[in-house]
ROLO-559399 format. One record per residue (C-alpha): x, y, z; residue in one letter; residue number from 1. Coordinates in pm, whole numbers, plus 50000, padded with zeros to 5 digits. Layout:
<sites>
(site (X; Y; Z); A; NUM)
...
</sites>
This chain:
<sites>
(site (59631; 97606; 25282); X; 1)
(site (59807; 97473; 25588); X; 2)
(site (60155; 97503; 25735); X; 3)
(site (60307; 97277; 26000); X; 4)
(site (60540; 97464; 26235); X; 5)
(site (60824; 97307; 26430); X; 6)
(site (60858; 97388; 26800); X; 7)
(site (61191; 97558; 26734); X; 8)
(site (61015; 97834; 26537); X; 9)
(site (60799; 97922; 26835); X; 10)
(site (61087; 97902; 27080); X; 11)
(site (61286; 98137; 26857); X; 12)
(site (61000; 98389; 26867); X; 13)
(site (60955; 98342; 27240); X; 14)
(site (61316; 98411; 27329); X; 15)
(site (61363; 98666; 27049); X; 16)
(site (61689; 98512; 26932); X; 17)
(site (61879; 98603; 26614); X; 18)
(site (61645; 98389; 26404); X; 19)
(site (61327; 98553; 26534); X; 20)
(site (61306; 98825; 26263); X; 21)
(site (61305; 98564; 25985); X; 22)
(site (61054; 98349; 26172); X; 23)
(site (60837; 98652; 26252); X; 24)
(site (60832; 98748; 25884); X; 25)
(site (60708; 98402; 25795); X; 26)
(site (60432; 98416; 26057); X; 27)
(site (60328; 98756; 25924); X; 28)
(site (60323; 98628; 25567); X; 29)
(site (60125; 98319; 25663); X; 30)
(site (59873; 98537; 25845); X; 31)
(site (59835; 98768; 25546); X; 32)
(site (59791; 98469; 25314); X; 33)
(site (59533; 98306; 25542); X; 34)
(site (59743; 97998; 25608); X; 35)
(site (59630; 97783; 25900); X; 36)
(site (59910; 97679; 26137); X; 37)
(site (59934; 97325; 26271); X; 38)
(site (60157; 97116; 26498); X; 39)
(site (60147; 96780; 26673); X; 40)
(site (60002; 96794; 27025); X; 41)
(site (60353; 96732; 27159); X; 42)
(site (60471; 97077; 27048); X; 43)
(site (60401; 97264; 27376); X; 44)
(site (60599; 97000; 27566); X; 45)
(site (60891; 97036; 27326); X; 46)
(site (60879; 97414; 27362); X; 47)
(site (60870; 97389; 27742); X; 48)
(site (61167; 97152; 27729); X; 49)
(site (61362; 97390; 27505); X; 50)
(site (61295; 97683; 27740); X; 51)
(site (61405; 97473; 28038); X; 52)
(site (61730; 97382; 27862); X; 53)
(site (61797; 97747; 27775); X; 54)
(site (61752; 97854; 28138); X; 55)
(site (61971; 97570; 28268); X; 56)
(site (62241; 97661; 28013); X; 57)
(site (62231; 98023; 28127); X; 58)
(site (62111; 98143; 27785); X; 59)
(site (61770; 98263; 27906); X; 60)
(site (61711; 98442; 28235); X; 61)
(site (61444; 98267; 28442); X; 62)
(site (61255; 98596; 28470); X; 63)
(site (61207; 98589; 28091); X; 64)
(site (61027; 98254; 28093); X; 65)
(site (60675; 98391; 28134); X; 66)
(site (60713; 98633; 27843); X; 67)
(site (60863; 98361; 27624); X; 68)
(site (60590; 98112; 27714); X; 69)
(site (60316; 98369; 27655); X; 70)
(site (60450; 98435; 27306); X; 71)
(site (60454; 98062; 27230); X; 72)
(site (60110; 98003; 27381); X; 73)
(site (59945; 98285; 27186); X; 74)
(site (60043; 98151; 26844); X; 75)
(site (59726; 98053; 26654); X; 76)
(site (59811; 97686; 26611); X; 77)
(site (59579; 97388; 26577); X; 78)
(site (59721; 97093; 26767); X; 79)
(site (59676; 96737; 26644); X; 80)
(site (59690; 96420; 26855); X; 81)
(site (59902; 96128; 26743); X; 82)
(site (59678; 95944; 26498); X; 83)
(site (59911; 95692; 26335); X; 84)
(site (60201; 95589; 26558); X; 85)
(site (60325; 95309; 26330); X; 86)
(site (60365; 95555; 26042); X; 87)
(site (60544; 95805; 26268); X; 88)
(site (60784; 95534; 26387); X; 89)
(site (60842; 95413; 26032); X; 90)
(site (60911; 95770; 25915); X; 91)
(site (61152; 95827; 26209); X; 92)
(site (61345; 95515; 26116); X; 93)
(site (61347; 95618; 25750); X; 94)
(site (61493; 95955; 25850); X; 95)
(site (61763; 95786; 26060); X; 96)
(site (61633; 95961; 26372); X; 97)
(site (61665; 95821; 26722); X; 98)
(site (61338; 95978; 26831); X; 99)
(site (60995; 96000; 26675); X; 100)
(site (60935; 96365; 26767); X; 101)
(site (61056; 96515; 26438); X; 102)
(site (60880; 96242; 26243); X; 103)
(site (60549; 96336; 26406); X; 104)
(site (60579; 96681; 26247); X; 105)
(site (60674; 96535; 25909); X; 106)
(site (60386; 96287; 25910); X; 107)
(site (60140; 96560; 26009); X; 108)
(site (60261; 96772; 25717); X; 109)
(site (60214; 96478; 25484); X; 110)
(site (59864; 96410; 25620); X; 111)
(site (59761; 96774; 25576); X; 112)
(site (59922; 96814; 25234); X; 113)
(site (60131; 97090; 25390); X; 114)
(site (60495; 97181; 25439); X; 115)
(site (60679; 97154; 25770); X; 116)
(site (60889; 97463; 25843); X; 117)
(site (61183; 97422; 26079); X; 118)
(site (61510; 97575; 26196); X; 119)
(site (61664; 97227; 26219); X; 120)
(site (61907; 97214; 25927); X; 121)
(site (61989; 96842; 25949); X; 122)
(site (61620; 96750; 25961); X; 123)
(site (61539; 96975; 25665); X; 124)
(site (61826; 96842; 25453); X; 125)
(site (61762; 96479; 25547); X; 126)
(site (61385; 96500; 25485); X; 127)
(site (61409; 96709; 25169); X; 128)
(site (61661; 96465; 25027); X; 129)
(site (61396; 96197; 25068); X; 130)
(site (61129; 96405; 24895); X; 131)
(site (60946; 96496; 25215); X; 132)
(site (60770; 96833; 25256); X; 133)
(site (61018; 97001; 25491); X; 134)
(site (61145; 97357; 25450); X; 135)
(site (61431; 97524; 25634); X; 136)
(site (61380; 97881; 25754); X; 137)
(site (61666; 98080; 25610); X; 138)
(site (61813; 98344; 25840); X; 139)
(site (62126; 98554; 25860); X; 140)
</sites>
């Protein structure tokens, strides 16, 4: 089986925020179950952008960047290049998104017959309501 992981899961693990225990439990479970992890090739760029924003906002000390990035980089993820841009754009428009980034994850999940796991509540609700394979990581 395969699982598509959103960049926000990896960022959460990297910065060890309040959601990291729930995300870590999922990664452990997926490892035990032999699930293969996948993401669009844009994921490292999204993660780097998120870390940059956290530092600029004063929510992540710059000296913690290397540790956070190492955690993200070590995740056993297979990255996939953009294979069908028209479908990604169509899916983004169908999800009422202003960017195609989230749609790239959704389309990859559809192509792999997998679920996309995310911390993005609006994306999960919007996609699930349209019958798309998106799951929200529940955390306290």
